[in-house]
N, C-alpha and C positions, 0 to 999 in steps of 0.2 A: 331109525331115520330113513325115510326113502332115498332114491336118489337125487330127484328134483327138491326136496328140501334142503340138501348136502349142498346142492350147485346154488340154490338161492339164500344161504347160508353164508357162501363164501366170496360169492363175485359180489364187488365191491361199487359203490357208486361214487363219481368222477367228477362235479361239479363245472359245470363252463368247460367241458374240453371235449373235442377239441376247439370248440368256439363257444362265445358267453350264450348262454341258454340252455344248452346241449347239457343230460346228465349221462355222462357214459359210464356205460356197465365193463366193470374192469373183469376180464376170467384169470389176469395172470395168476390170482391168489390159487387156482385150482393147478397152475403148474407146481406150487410149493407143496400141494397135498399129493402126494403119489399114489394113493390109496384111491382116492379119491378121482383121479387120472385115469387110473388104470380100470375102475370101475365102467367109466366113461366108456372108452374103449372096446371093454369087454361088451358093455350093450350094445352099442353100435355092430359089433362083430357079430353077435348073436342074432342079434337083429334081421341080417343080410346073409348068415351062415346057409341058407337054401334057395337062395336066388343067385341068380348067375349076374356077377359083377366081373368085367373083364378089366377096368380101370377104376384107381380113384383121383377123382382131379380137387384137390386143395385151394382154396382161393385166398392168394395172399392177405395179408400173412398169418395169422391167426388159422386161419384153414390149414396152412402146413401143420400147425403144432399137433391139429389131432389127426390129419389124414396121413402124416405120414408114420404114423405107429398103428391105424387102424392097416394101410395096406400091406405091412408089415406082417402083422396078425393075419391078415387073410392072405398073408403070400401073394400078392397081386401088384401090379406096377401102380406106382404114383406119377400123375401132372399135375405141377403148378400151373396155376391160372396167376399169372402176377400183371403189375402195374405196367403200362407201356413203357416200352424202352429198356426193359429189364432182361428179357430173354437174346441169347445171343444168333439166333437160327433164325428161319423165315417163320414168320406168324401169321394167325388170323388175329383180329383184334375187334372188339365192341364198347361202347359206351353208354354209359347210364348216369342215371342219377341218384345220389344220396339223399340222406335226409337233410344232412348240413351240407351241399354242395354236387359234383358230378366228377368222373373219371371214367378212366376207356383203362380194360384188362385185355390182355393178350395169351394166346397160347402157340406153341410149336407146332405151326402146320402139318406135323406129323405124329404128332401127339396119340391122335386117336385114327382109328384104321374104321372101316366102313363097316357098320352093322354091330360097333363092340356097343356092348352096355355101360355104360359111367355114371358112377356114384359121384353127384355133389357133396363135398361139406366143406364147411365154414363155422364160427365161434358162434355169431348169433345172425339170424331172420330180422331184419327190420322192415325196409320197404318193399323188398323184394327185387330190386334193381340189380344187386349184384348177381344173384341168381338167375335174372333172366338175360343178363349178360353173358353168364358162364353157361346157359343153356345155348344161347346162339354161337356161341364159338363150337361147342361139342357138334351142333346142327348141321352149321359149315364146313364140318369136318366128317359129317353123313354117319354121325355116333349117333346112340341114342341115350339121353340122360333118363334110368329108371329109378333114380330118387336124388332128391336134397337132403342132407342132416345136418341139424345143429344142436351145438349143447343147449343153447338160449334161443327165446323167440319175444323180441317186444311185441306182442300180441297189438297191442293200443295205436302200431303201426299199420296193422292190416297186411303185411309184407305177405303173407297166406292167401290172403286175397288177389290181391297183385300178381300174382307168377301166371305169365301166359299161357303157358303149357300144362292146361288142367288133367293131362294124361300120367304127370311127375305125381308121384308119392312124397309129401311133405312131412317130416319129421324132426320134431326138435323133444327133448327131453324136458326143458324148465320154460316156464310161460312166466314173464314179467308181465 
């Protein structure tokens, strides 16, 4: 079975979460399947092995789950992109809309240096709002987002089409 099929067979639907009418795609079963999790990290690592990546930025919180192991495997620093008010030092921030609300994220202002290549990672690409806000943060710090990678993509929400910076490579393993 290919990796996309494995992921689709492992992710579970949770109806009416976090709000009524939303069918939430839950990736936590992937975390129990160590072989599949490793296969995901290996695939991302292989895809970027010949591309200059200076840092990996993972979006809270599920982007941390995949971003940190990928950063360790690739031997590069990890940057947490957190919900507003969670980082202890000076930050830059950006607000965005979700498919079921709005949010503000932030990053330490010393997380990215001018000219650094950043790989963004999250579990799902939905509407594109989170990634657009994350790109905004990296660009405020004069870094360059070279790619945004996701374990899964909710194609029907057209997030890929909503990413403002069309120069960013967008990659997802499984599409729903």
